[in-house]
KOLLUMDO-477801 format. One record per atom (N, C-alpha, C): residue in one letter; x, y, z. Coordinates in steps of 0.1 Angstrom, whole numbers, plus 5000, padded with zeros to 4 digits. Example, Ala and Ser with C-alpha at 12.3 -4.5 7.8 and 13.67 -1.06 7.14 Angstrom:
BEGIN
A513249435078A512349555078A513249675078S512849785071S513749895071S512950005079
END
This chain:
BEGIN
M111476428618M112076358607M113176438601F114276368597F115376438590F114976458575D115376568569D115176578555D116376518548E116376508535E117376438527E118776508529S118876638529S120076708529S120776688543M119976688554M120576658567M121076518568R120376428562R120776288562R122176268555R122276338544R123576328536R124676388544T124476498551T125476568559T125976468570I125076408577I125376308588I126276198582L125876138571L126576028565L127976068561L128076188555L129376238550L130376258562S129776318573S130576338585S131176208591A130276108591A130675978596A131775918587A131575928574A132575868565A133975938567L133976068568L135176148570L135876108583S135076078594S135676038607S136375908605V135775808598V136375678595V137675698588V137675778578V138875798570V140075858578V139675958587V140676018596V141275918605N140375828611N140875728621N141775628614V141475588602V142175488595V143575538591N143575668586N144875728581N145775768593A145275768605A146075808616A147175698620F146975578614F147875468618F148375398605T149575348605T150075268594T150675138601T150475028594T151074908600T152574908599S153174858609S154574848610S154974698609P156174678602P156574538600P157074478614I157174558624I157674508637I156574488647F155674398643F154574358652F153774468659G153374568651G152574668657G152174768646I151574878651I151174988643I151975118647K152175198638K152975318641K152175448637T151975538647T151175658644T151975748635K151275808626K151975908617K152376028624T151676068635T151876188642T153076178651T153276068658T154376048668T155475958663G155075868654G156075768649G156375658659I155675658670I155875558680I155175428676I155975318677I155375188674I154675128686Q153375098684Q152575038695Q152374888691P153074798699P153074658695P151674598696L151374518686L150174438687L150374308695A151574238692A151874118699A153374098698A154074078709A155474048709A155673898708T156873858703T157273718702T158573698709L158673578715L159973538722L160273398717E161373378710E161773248705E160673198696G159973278688G158973238679G157573218685R157473248698R156173228705R155573358709V154273378706V153673498709V153473508724I153873628730I153773648744I152873768747E152273768759E151473888763E152373998768G152174118763G152974228767G154374228762E155174308768E156574318763E157474238773L158674208768L159674138776L160374238785V160174218798V160674318808V161774258817P162974308816P164074248825P163774278840I164274188848I164174208863I165574218869N165574258882N166774268889N167774368882N168974328880N169974408873N170274368858F169274298852F169374258838F168974368829I169674358817I169474458806I169174388793L168174428786L167774368773L168474458762V169374388755V170174458744V169874398731K169474488721K169374448707K170774448701K171174328697K172574308692K172874368679T174074418677T174474468664T174774348655P174274348643P174474228634P175974188633D176174058632D177574008630D178174058617V179474068616V180174108604V180273988595D179673988583D179773868574D180673898561Q181374008562Q182174048550Q183374128555T184574098551T185774168554T185774298546E186674388551E186874518543E187374498529G188074378527G188474348513G187474288505G186274258510G185174208503G184974058504I185773988512I185773848514I184473808522V183673728517V182373688524V182673578535L182273608547L182473518558L181173438561T181273308563T180073228566T180273148579G179173108585G179173018596G179973078607K180972988613K181773028624K182773138620S182973158607S183973258603S183473398605K182173418607K181573548609K182173618622I182373748621I182873818633I181773858642K181573788653K180473818662K180673948670K179674028669K179774158676K179174148690T179974198700T179474198713T179074338718E178274398710E177674528713E176274538708G175574638712G174274658708G173574778715T172274788713T171574908718T170574858730V170574938740V169774898752V168274918748V167474818750V166074818747V165274858760S165574788771S164974808784S165874758795T165574798807T166374758818T165474718830G166074638839G165374608852G165574728861P164974718873P165074828883P166474848889G167274738889G168574738895G168674638906K169874608910K170174508920K169874568934T169274478943T168974518956T169974468966H170574548974H171574498984H170874408994Q171474298997Q170774199005Q170574249020E171474329025E171374369039E170674509041S171074609033S170574739034S169274759027G168974679016G167774689008G167874808998I168974868997I169174978988I169274928974I168574988964I168674948950I169775018943F170674938937F171774998929F171175018915E171075148911E170375178899E171275138887I170575098876I171175058863I171875178857P173175168853P173875278848P173575318833V172675248827V172375288813V170775308811V170375368801V168975388798V168775338783P167475308780P167175268767P167675368756G168275318746G168875398735G170375408736D170975378748D172375378750D172975258742G174275278737G174975168732G175875108742V176074978742V176874908751V177774808745V178974788751V179874678747V180074588759F179874458756F179974358767F180974248764G181274168773G182174058771G181773948761Q182673888755Q182373788745Q181473668750Y181673628762Y180973518768Y179873558778D179573688778D178573738788D177173738781G176173718790G174773738785G174173608780T172873608779T172073498773T171373548761E171773488749E171173528737E169773468735L168873548729L167473508726L166973578714E165873528708E165273588697E163973658701Y163973788700Y162873868705Y162273948693N161073928690N160473998678N161273968665D161673848664D162473798652D163773868650E164373918661E165673978660E166473938672K167873928670K168773878680K168873978691H168673938703H168874018715H169773938725T170174008735T170973948746T170574008759L170373928769L170173968783L171473968791I171974088795I173274098802I172974158816R173874138825R173874208838R174574348837D174274438845D174974568845D176474548847D176874448854D178274428857D178974378844D178274328834D178874278822D179174398812I178774518815I179074628806I180474668807L181174668796L182574708795L182574858792V181874898782V181875038778V180375078774K179975198777K178675248772K178975368764Y178075398754Y178275518746Y176975568741T176975698737T175775758731T175975788717G174875798709G175075818695G175075688687S175275688674S175175568666S176475498664E177575568669E178975508667E179775518679L180575418682L181375408694L182675488690T182975598697T184175668696T184775698710I185975738710I186575768723I185975878730E185375978722E184676088728E183276048734S182575958727S181275918732S181375798742A182475738744A182575618753A182675668767D182175578776D182375598790D182275458797V182775458809V182775328817V181975338829T181575228834T180575228845T181275168858S180575188869S180975128882S182475168885D183275068889D184675098892D185575048880N185075048868N185875018856N186775138852I187875108846I188775208841I189175168827L189175268818L189475238804L190975288802V191775188798V193275208797V193675188783Y194475288778Y195075278764Y196375198766V196475088760V197674998761V198374998747E199575058747E200375058735E201174938734K200974858723K201674738722K203074768714K204074758722K205374788716K205974658709E206774678699E207374568692E208774548696E209274428696E210674398698E211174328686E212474338685E213174278673E213974158677T213774048670T214573918673T215973938667S216773838670S218173838665S218173828650G217073768645G217073758630G216373878623G216073978631G215474098625G213974098624L213273998630L211873988629L211174068640L210174148637L209474228646L208374148652I208274138665I207174068672I206674158683A205374138686A204774218697A205374178710S205574278719S206174248732S205474138740S204074138738S203274038746S203573898741S203873888728S204173748722S205473698728S206473788730S207773738735S207673688749K206773738757K206673698771K205473598774G204673578763G203573488765G202373548772G202273678773G201173738780G200773868773K199773938778K199274058772K199874178779P199974288773P200474408779P199674448791S200274488802S199474518814S199874658820T200374748811T200674878815T200074978804G199575088809G198975188800G198575318806E197975398798E197475528802E195975528805V195575588816V194175598819V193475698810V192375668803V191675758795V190275788800K189675688807K188375708813K188275648826V187575708836V187375658849V185975648853G185475538857G184075518861G183775598874P182475608878P182075678889P182475608902G182775478902G183075408914G181975308918R182475208925R181475098930R180675148941M179375118941M178475158952M178575078964A178775138976A178775078989A177375038993S177374959004S176074909009S175175019014N175675139017N174875249021N174375339009G174675298997G174275368985G175275478981E176375498988E177375598985E178375538975L178875618966L179975578957L181275578964M182075468962M183375458968M184375538959D185275608966D186275688959D187175608950M187475668938M188375608929M189675688929D190775638935D191975708937D192875698924I192275738913I192975738900I192375848891S193175898882S192676008874S193075988859V192376058850V192676048836V194076098834G194876028826G196276078824G197275998832D196875928843D197775848851D198175728843M199475688845M199975558840M199775458850V199275338846V198975228856V199575098852K199875018862K200274878860K199174788866F198574698858F197474608864F197874468862R197074378868R197374238868R197374178854D198274088852D198274018839D196973948836F196473968824F195173898820F193973958827A194074068834A192974118841A192074208832G192574268822G191774358814G190974288803N189874348799N189074298788N189374398776E189774338765E190174418753E188974478746V188974608743V187974678735V188674758725K188174748712K188674828701K187774948699I188375068700I187575188697I188275258686G187675278675G188375328663G189375228658D190575278657D191675188652D192675158664K192275188676K193175158687K192575058697E193474988704E193074888713E193174938727Y192174908735Y192074958749Y191774838758A191974858771A191674748781A190774808791V189674738795V188774778805V189174698818V189674768828V190174708840V189474748852R189174658862R188574688874R189574768883F189074858891F189974938900F190774838909T190074738914T190674638923T191874558916D191874558903D192974488896D194174578893L194174708897L195274788896L196374758906L197574758902L198674728911L199474848915A199574948906A200375068909A200075168898K200375298902K200275408892K201575488893F201775558882F202975648881F202775758871
END
């Protein structure tokens, strides 16, 4: 038989154990609990388009799940934008990725060029938007990536390109009309500038044997590329174009 002091000791130990276990976790507003020691959110239940799903949303093939950067709803001058006037951001943070695309003949898997936590910029009409855990996300392919970057802000130092993409700085020169009006050179010809300086070069497109194909271009080269071939990307206060190596016509 236990005496009274031993019984109290056992009850106190049990109570302390419960307190420790309860305080080890705090509820998180994002469908889960977060441990105080690691800070990692452990989801209780994920939702897709408002529907509770089992497990997490896992991309397949060469798809990438991106948490979108919120749209801009106010100009720098303080003007509030609503509805279609909002500036839609085509960038975000990688949440998860598929294993990569498998070559149909060789069976070699082309690895995804980004990892969770990387920032990406993609085309305006690329991807499939969805609501995951009550937040806007987009599923894009690895080929849709225009620029990837590390850190919280896109800068020319943190930016990089993937596959056979090339980042070109295109300087928009102005021309003067007979009346003295300054217009962009692209406006006078009805097209976009297609000449610029190479500032970033991708690793190259992967061949069927898994080897990277050579990129016969270097940072600092001046290039001429096909009209309307480049995708415009703004980094800082400068405009750049992301161009495929196959769309280059000449270098000088």
